[in-house]
C-alpha positions in Angstrom: -138.9 -7.9 -105.1 -141.6 -6.1 -105.2 -140.9 -4.8 -101.6 -137.4 -3.4 -100.5 -138.1 -5.5 -97.3 -139.6 -9.0 -96.8 -140.3 -12.5 -94.5 -139.5 -14.9 -96.6 -139.5 -18.8 -95.6 -137.9 -17.8 -92.1 -135.4 -15.5 -93.1 -135.0 -11.3 -93.9 -134.8 -10.8 -97.9 -134.0 -7.1 -98.2 -132.4 -5.2 -101.4 -129.0 -4.7 -101.2 -128.9 -0.5 -100.6 -124.9 -1.2 -100.9 -124.7 -2.4 -104.0 -127.2 0.2 -106.2 -126.7 1.0 -108.8 -124.3 -0.5 -110.4 -125.9 -4.0 -109.5 -129.8 -5.2 -108.1 -129.5 -8.2 -105.5 -130.9 -9.0 -102.2 -129.4 -10.2 -99.0 -131.1 -13.1 -97.1 -130.7 -12.2 -93.4 -131.3 -15.1 -90.9 -129.3 -14.3 -87.6 -130.0 -11.3 -85.7 -125.9 -10.2 -86.4 -125.9 -10.5 -90.0 -129.4 -7.9 -89.6 -127.4 -5.3 -87.5 -124.8 -5.5 -89.2 -126.5 -4.8 -92.9 -128.2 -1.9 -90.5 -125.2 -0.5 -89.7 -123.7 -0.5 -92.8 -126.3 1.4 -94.9 -127.7 -2.2 -96.8 -130.7 -1.7 -95.2 -131.3 2.2 -94.7 -134.0 4.7 -94.1 -135.9 5.2 -91.3 -139.2 3.3 -91.8 -137.4 0.5 -93.2 -134.9 -0.4 -90.5 -137.8 0.2 -88.6 -139.0 -2.8 -90.2 -135.6 -4.7 -90.2 -135.7 -4.3 -86.4 -138.7 -5.6 -85.7 -138.1 -9.4 -87.9 -135.0 -9.3 -86.5 -136.7 -9.3 -83.1 -138.6 -12.0 -84.5 -135.8 -13.9 -85.7 -134.3 -13.7 -82.4 -137.5 -15.1 -81.0 -137.7 -18.5 -83.3 -133.8 -19.1 -82.4 -134.6 -18.5 -78.7 -137.4 -21.1 -78.6 -137.0 -24.6 -77.4 -139.8 -27.0 -76.5 -142.2 -24.3 -77.7 -141.1 -22.1 -74.8 -139.1 -17.9 -75.7 -136.1 -17.6 -73.5 -137.7 -13.9 -73.2 -134.6 -12.4 -71.6 -132.5 -14.0 -74.3 -134.5 -12.3 -76.6 -134.7 -8.8 -74.8 -131.2 -8.7 -74.3 -130.9 -8.8 -78.5 -133.5 -6.6 -78.7 -131.7 -3.6 -77.1 -128.8 -4.5 -79.6 -131.1 -4.3 -82.7 -132.6 -1.0 -81.0 -129.3 0.6 -80.3 -127.7 -0.2 -83.9 -128.8 3.5 -84.9 -129.7 5.8 -82.2 -131.1 8.7 -84.6 -134.3 7.0 -86.5 -136.7 6.7 -83.5 -138.2 4.5 -86.3 -136.2 1.8 -85.2 -136.5 1.8 -81.4 -140.1 2.1 -81.5 -140.5 -0.8 -83.8 -138.8 -3.2 -81.6 -140.3 -1.9 -78.5 -143.6 -3.1 -80.5 -142.7 -6.6 -81.0 -140.9 -7.0 -77.9 -144.1 -6.4 -76.6 -145.4 -10.0 -78.1 -143.1 -11.9 -76.5 -145.7 -13.3 -74.3 -147.7 -14.9 -76.9 -144.4 -16.4 -77.7 -142.2 -16.6 -81.3 -145.3 -16.7 -83.5 -147.0 -13.4 -81.6 -143.8 -11.7 -82.2 -143.1 -12.2 -85.9 -147.1 -11.6 -86.4 -146.8 -8.4 -85.4 -143.0 -7.7 -87.0 -144.9 -8.7 -90.4 -147.9 -6.2 -89.5 -145.4 -3.3 -89.0 -144.2 -4.4 -92.5 -147.7 -4.5 -94.4 -148.6 -1.2 -92.4 -145.5 0.6 -93.3 -146.4 0.3 -96.5 -150.0 1.7 -95.9 -148.9 4.6 -94.2 -146.1 5.6 -96.4 -148.8 5.7 -99.6 -151.0 7.4 -97.2 -148.5 10.1 -96.1 -147.5 10.4 -99.7 -150.9 11.3 -100.8 -151.9 13.6 -98.4 -148.3 15.2 -99.3 -149.0 15.6 -102.5 -152.4 17.3 -101.6 -150.5 20.2 -99.6 -147.9 20.5 -101.9 -150.6 21.7 -105.0 -152.5 23.6 -102.2 -149.2 25.6 -101.5 -147.4 25.8 -104.7 -151.1 26.0 -107.5 -151.9 24.0 -110.8 -148.6 24.9 -112.5 -146.1 22.2 -113.2 -143.6 22.1 -110.0 -139.7 22.0 -110.1 -138.9 20.1 -106.5 -135.8 19.6 -104.2 -135.6 16.6 -102.3 -132.4 15.3 -100.4 -130.4 12.0 -99.6 -133.4 8.9 -100.4 -136.9 8.7 -99.3 -138.2 6.6 -101.7 -139.1 3.0 -101.9 -135.9 1.9 -101.0 -136.0 3.9 -97.7 -139.3 2.3 -96.8 -141.4 -1.1 -97.4 -142.7 -0.4 -100.6 -143.4 3.3 -101.7 -141.7 6.0 -100.3 -142.3 9.3 -98.1 -140.9 12.5 -100.0 -140.1 10.6 -102.9 -143.5 8.9 -102.7 -145.5 11.8 -102.7 -143.1 12.9 -106.2 -144.1 10.1 -107.8 -147.6 10.7 -107.5 -147.3 14.5 -108.4 -145.2 13.4 -111.2 -147.7 10.3 -112.1 -150.3 13.1 -112.5 -148.0 15.9 -114.6 -147.3 17.9 -112.1 -143.6 17.5 -112.0 -141.3 19.4 -114.5 -138.1 18.3 -112.7 -136.5 17.4 -109.5 -133.0 18.7 -108.4 -131.6 16.4 -105.4 -128.2 16.4 -103.8 -125.4 13.5 -104.2 -125.8 13.3 -100.4 -121.9 13.2 -99.3 -120.6 10.9 -97.8 -122.3 8.0 -98.7 -124.2 9.1 -102.0 -127.2 7.9 -101.1 -128.8 10.3 -103.3 -126.2 9.6 -106.1 -126.7 6.3 -105.8 -130.3 5.2 -104.6 -132.4 8.6 -105.7 -131.2 9.0 -109.2 -131.7 5.0 -110.1 -135.6 5.5 -108.6 -136.1 8.4 -110.3 -134.8 6.9 -113.7 -137.1 4.0 -112.9 -139.9 6.1 -112.8 -139.3 8.3 -115.5 -138.9 11.8 -113.5 -137.1 14.0 -115.1 -134.2 14.7 -112.4 -130.8 16.4 -112.2 -128.2 16.0 -109.4 -126.6 18.8 -107.6 -123.2 18.4 -105.5 -125.0 18.7 -101.9 -123.7 22.6 -101.3 -125.4 23.5 -104.4 -128.8 23.0 -103.2 -129.3 26.5 -101.6 -127.8 28.3 -104.7 -130.2 26.5 -106.7 -132.6 28.1 -104.1 -131.6 31.3 -104.0 -131.7 31.3 -107.9 -135.4 30.9 -108.1 -134.9 26.9 -109.4 -137.0 25.4 -106.7 -140.9 25.9 -106.3 -141.1 23.2 -103.2 -138.6 21.2 -100.9 -139.6 18.0 -100.2 -137.5 15.6 -97.5 -137.9 12.4 -94.9 -137.1 12.8 -91.4 -135.4 10.4 -88.9 -137.1 11.8 -86.0 -139.9 14.7 -85.3 -139.7 16.0 -81.8 -142.7 17.4 -80.0 -142.3 20.8 -80.9 -141.6 20.4 -84.4 -137.7 20.0 -84.8 -136.8 17.4 -87.4 -134.0 15.7 -87.7 -133.1 14.4 -91.5 -129.4 13.7 -93.0 -127.0 16.2 -92.7 -127.4 18.5 -95.3 -131.0 19.1 -94.6 -130.8 22.2 -92.5 -128.9 24.2 -94.7 -131.8 23.4 -97.7 -134.1 24.5 -94.7 -132.2 27.8 -94.4 -132.1 28.2 -97.9 -135.9 27.5 -98.5 -136.8 30.0 -95.4 -134.6 33.0 -97.2 -136.3 32.3 -100.5 -139.7 31.8 -99.5 -140.2 28.3 -100.9 -142.1 25.9 -99.1 -140.0 23.2 -96.8 -142.5 20.2 -96.4 -141.6 17.0 -94.7 -143.1 13.8 -95.0 -142.7 10.7 -92.7 -145.1 8.2 -91.2 -146.4 8.4 -87.5 -143.9 6.1 -86.1 -141.2 9.1 -87.0 -143.1 11.4 -84.2 -141.2 11.2 -81.0 -143.5 13.3 -78.3 -140.9 12.3 -75.5 -138.4 14.7 -76.5 -139.0 18.1 -76.3 -136.6 19.8 -79.0 -134.0 18.5 -81.3 -131.8 19.4 -78.7 -132.2 16.4 -77.0 -131.7 14.2 -80.3 -128.6 11.6 -80.4 -127.2 12.0 -83.4 -124.9 9.2 -85.3 -121.6 9.8 -85.9 -119.8 7.6 -87.9 -116.5 6.8 -89.5 -114.3 9.2 -90.0 -113.1 6.8 -93.2 -116.7 7.8 -95.0 -115.1 11.1 -95.2 -111.3 10.8 -95.8 -111.8 8.1 -98.8 -113.8 8.6 -101.5 -115.1 5.6 -104.0 -111.9 3.8 -102.1 -109.1 6.0 -102.7 -107.7 8.0 -99.8 -108.3 11.8 -100.7 -107.2 13.3 -97.4 -103.7 13.6 -95.9 -103.0 10.5 -93.2 -104.5 12.1 -89.9 -106.6 14.4 -90.9 -109.4 15.1 -88.1 -113.3 14.2 -89.1 -116.5 15.6 -88.2 -119.0 13.5 -89.7 -122.6 13.2 -88.0 -125.1 11.4 -90.3 -127.8 13.4 -89.3 -128.6 17.6 -88.8 -131.8 18.9 -86.9 -133.8 21.9 -88.9 -135.8 23.4 -86.3 -139.5 24.0 -86.1 -139.8 27.6 -87.6 -138.1 26.8 -90.7 -140.5 23.8 -91.4 -143.6 24.5 -93.5 -145.4 21.1 -92.2 -144.8 18.1 -91.7 -147.5 15.4 -93.4 -148.2 12.2 -92.1 -150.7 9.4 -92.9 -153.0 11.1 -90.5 -152.9 14.5 -92.6 -151.0 17.9 -92.4 -149.0 19.2 -89.0 -147.7 22.8 -89.1 -145.6 22.9 -86.0 -145.4 26.0 -83.5 -143.8 29.2 -84.6 -143.7 28.4 -88.4 -144.7 30.2 -90.9 -148.3 28.8 -90.7 -149.7 30.6 -93.7 -147.2 29.0 -95.9 -149.1 25.8 -95.9 -152.5 27.0 -95.2 
C-alpha cells in the first residue's frame, strides 16, 4: 500500500501496525466493530490515522444501515458515538466522526464521499504541515547539519501517507540537513522501536534508539539541536497532549535551550478546551506494563498507572506547526521561534 489506510471495494484496508517490524501485512475491515477493535488495540494508531479510520467506519455503518435507499440515521448515530469513544484523547477521531455524521441527511453515498475527502485531505495537510515545520527548523537552527530528537511514531503509519513530525524530518533529511535522528523506544508498546525505527530505516535516515528515560540525558549532553513531536490534541492556550514521555522531553529541552516543535494538522486543535487540565487522558490496561513481549515481568498483583498520554504546558512549546503555518502559544519563549 502507498497509503497506510484506504477505502477499497467497500471496506477499509489498513497497515496492521501491530505486526511491524517483523511482518508487513494489511487488514481488511468491513464492520464497525472490526474498526473499533483495530483502533483500540493500536493496529491503527496515530491521531490523524484514527480520525480517517473513524470517518470511514461511519461510512461502513451508513451503508450497513441503508435499506431501499433509506438510511437509518438513529442506528448510524448510535454507532458513530461508539466509534468516537474508541480512544478519547485524540480529538481527530471525534472531529472526523462529527464531520461525516453531518452528511447523513444526504445518505450513505454522501457520508462515504465526505470520509474519502477527509482521507485525501489528511495526506495533503500533513505534507503541508511537515513543510512548514521543516522551514521553521531551518530558521531556528541554521544551515548546519541537524541532530534531531523525536518521540513515538509520527510518520506515514500514523497518518494517511506522509507524517507530521517525522514527515518534517523526512523533508529535512531529503535536503541533506540531518546528521542523525534520536528517538525513544516508546514504552510500553514500543511504537518508536517497532515503527519509527522501521520508517527511518526505510527512508535511509541515520538513526539511533534510546530508552525513553535517556532522552533528557541526550538533551543535557548537547546531543540534540531540535525536538520534533506530534500531538493528539492542542488546547486553546497551546497546551499539548502527546504520547506519554513527551512532557519530560519538553522540560529537558527547555532546560537545555533546545527548540521544542509540535507538528500536527489543524484537526488536532481543540479550541473548546481552555487548557490541558480539561483533556481526558486515556489510561490503558495494566498488562501492557506488567508484561513485556508476552512475558510477565512484574510480581502478580502489582499496581499500575498506565496513561497513554501526558500534557506539555504551552510555556514549554516553542511552536505548534500546522498546514496553515506556525502558531506560538501564549507565554512561550517566542524569540526561540522568531
